[in-house]
N, C-alpha and C positions, 0 to 999 in steps of 0.2 A: 504493500500500500504506500509506504514512504517513497519507494522508487517511482511509482506511478505519479504520485503527487509532484515529485521533482521534475519528471518529464513534462507534466502539464504546465508547470511554472516556466520551464524552458521554452515550451511551445508558445506560451503567451508572450514571453519576452521577445522571441523571434518575430512574432506577428507585429509587435509594437515597433521593432527596429525597421520593419518594412514600411510602417506608417511614417517613421522618422525619416527614412530615405525619401519617401514621397514629398514630405514637407520641405526637406532640405533642397530637393530638386526644384520645387516650386519657388523657394527663396532664391535659388541660383538664377532662375528665369527673371525674377523681379529685379535682381541686381543689374540687369542689362537695360532697365528702364530708368529714366530720370526721376528724381524726387527722393524724399526721405522715407526709408523703409524700416528703420529701427523699431518704431512702436509696434508695427505689425509683426516684425520678427520676434520681438519680446513676447507678444501675446501668444503666438504660435508655439514658441519655446516653452512657455509656462504650461500651455495645454498639453503638450507632449510629455513634459517632465512630471506633471501631476499623474498622468496615467502610467508612466514608467515607475514612479514611486509606489503606486498602488500594486504594481506587479512584483515588486521586490518582497522578500520574505521578512518584512518588518512591520510591526504595529507602530504607527506614528502618533506620538502624543505631543501636542503643541501647548506650551505654557507661556502666558503673556499675550499681549495684543499685537497684531500686525500693524506696523506703522502706516499712517495715512499720507505721509509726505515722502519725497525722495530722501534716501539716506545711504550712507556708506555702511553696508553690512560687514561686520568683522566677526569671523567664526574660527573656532578651533577646527582642525582638519584631521579626520580619522581615516577616511576612505573616499573613493570615487563616488560611493553611495551618497555622500553628503550633498552632492550637486543636484541630483533629481529630488531629494527630500526637501531641500531648501528652495530650489528653483520652481517647484510646484506650488509654493505658497503665494508668491507674488511674481510679477514680471521682473526679472533681474538680468543684469549683464555680469558675466564672470571674468575674473582675471586668473589665468592659469599659466603654469610653466610651459615653455616652448616645446618641451619634449612631448606633451600631450598631443600636439598637432600632428606628430608622426605616428600616433596610434592608428592601426588599420580601422577604417570606418568611423570609430568613435572620434578621432581627431577631426575628420572632415565634418562630421555632424556638429562638433563643438564650434568649429569655425563658422558654419552656416547659422548657428544659433546666436552669433555675434560675440563670441568669446574673444577677449583680448589676450594675447600671448606675450609673455616676458621671458627673456633669456637671462638666467642668473649670471651675474658677473659681467654682463655685456656693456654696462654703463648706460643703458637706455632708460633708466628709472625716471629721469626728468621728462622724457618724451611720453612714457606711459602715464605718469601723473597728470600731464597736460591733457591726455586723452580721457582719463578718468574724470578730471575736473569738468571737462566739456560735457560728458555724459550726465554728470550730476547736475550741472547748471541747466540742462535741458529737461530736468524733471524725471530722470531715469535713475532708479536705484541700482547700486552696484554691490557685488559681493567679492570680498578678498579674504584669503587665508594668510594672515600675516606671519604665521610660523614658517612659511615657505616650503613646507613638506608635511607629509602625514606622520602621525604618531600612533601609539597603541591605545590612545584614548584614556590613559591613566594619569596624564599630566600635560603640561604645556611647555613648549619651547618659547624662547624669547620672541616677542612680536617686533617686526621691523617697522620702525617709526616712519620711514620714508613713504610707506603706503598710506599714511594718514594725511599726507600733505594735500591730496586732492579734496578731501572733505573740508579742510581749512580754507583752501583757495576758493571752492565753490560755495562756502558758507552754509553747508548742510550738516546735520547732526550725524553722529556715529551710532549705529545700532549693534551693540554686542550680542552675539548669539553663542550659546553654549550647547554643544551636542554631547549626549550621553547615550551610549549603546550598552544594553545589558540583556541578559537572559538568565532566568532562574535565580534572580536576586544578586547576580554577580556581573562584573564587567564582562562584556561580550568579547570573546577571543576570536570570533570568526569575522567580525565586521572590519577590523583594521586592514588596510591595504598598504603594506610597508615593505621596505627592502627590495628584494628581487621578485616580489610577487607578480604574477601575471594575471590578466583579466579573466581568462578562461578558467584557470584553476580556482580563482577566488569565487567566481560565480558557482562553480561546482560545489565548493564547500558550503556556500550559503544555501543553495537549493537542496542539498542533501540533508539538511537539518531543519528542525522546526523553526517557526517564526520567532524572531527576537523582538526587542522593543527598542525604539530610539526616541529619546526625549529631545525636543527642540525648545530651548529656553530663550525667549525673546526678552532680554534684560532691559532695564531703563536706559533710554537713549542718553548719549553724552554730547554736550554742546561742544562744537568745534570753534566757536567764536573766540578770537584772540588767544587761541591755545598754541602751545608748543607741540610739535608733532610727536616728539619722544614722550612727553608727559601724557599726551592723549593715548599713545600706544600702551603706556603703563597702566592707565586707568582702565582701558578695555581689557588688558591682560588680567588685572586684579579681579574685575567683575566676573570674567569667564572662569578664571582659576578657582574662585570660591565655589562655583557650581560643580565643576569637574572634580575637584578634590572632595567635595561633600559626598559624592557617590562612593569614593574610595573608603571614606570613614565609615559609611553605612555598611559596606561590604565587610570591613574588618570587624565591626561589631557583630554582624550576623554570623561570621565564621567563629 
């Protein structure tokens, strides 16, 4: 029965990928026409990611209120799964490392969804921040993972303050988001996508097991007005760290 359930999940995911391909192809056609296409691209991406999120073996629990104004979303990063889970909540533009663009199929879909790619150590942070500030100024929310990589979900790496500059320049608040994956009262060991993990193997592990739970905590927004970018990064880090570490303390008590 478990194997049958896993195959049904895979079949549903493959069907959704075909839908995603059709949407991305439609976006490619629109790119040849004059005019601004980003709002439509974001709405289509949200529609697709919401359905992709529902097809993944996780129960989604959202805590807090979705923002009603454009913000720079700042989240801890555990897995590629973070993207459909968050992107299905509101229309968002993502910032991702350049390597993702080279992923078969997924990289192309990410590009057509409007993802901005940054190459670590390339010195193009100023250019990327200008692009991010432009998006925010036009009323479009953005999501960044300021750790710069994924973790096992049990703690946080240092947040890179340079990614906060766009919120300060555009004059929009920062929305801290804390993600907590767990199953059976313990931190989930299947959700993290780290190291040399590959997408196919990770999907197999997820679909071969029962559903886990992911909590999305939308924490109080942080004002960026007259802020120092490094201080703003520390404030966001502290807010998210308090939630992520709390689950570790609960797990330790339960054990």
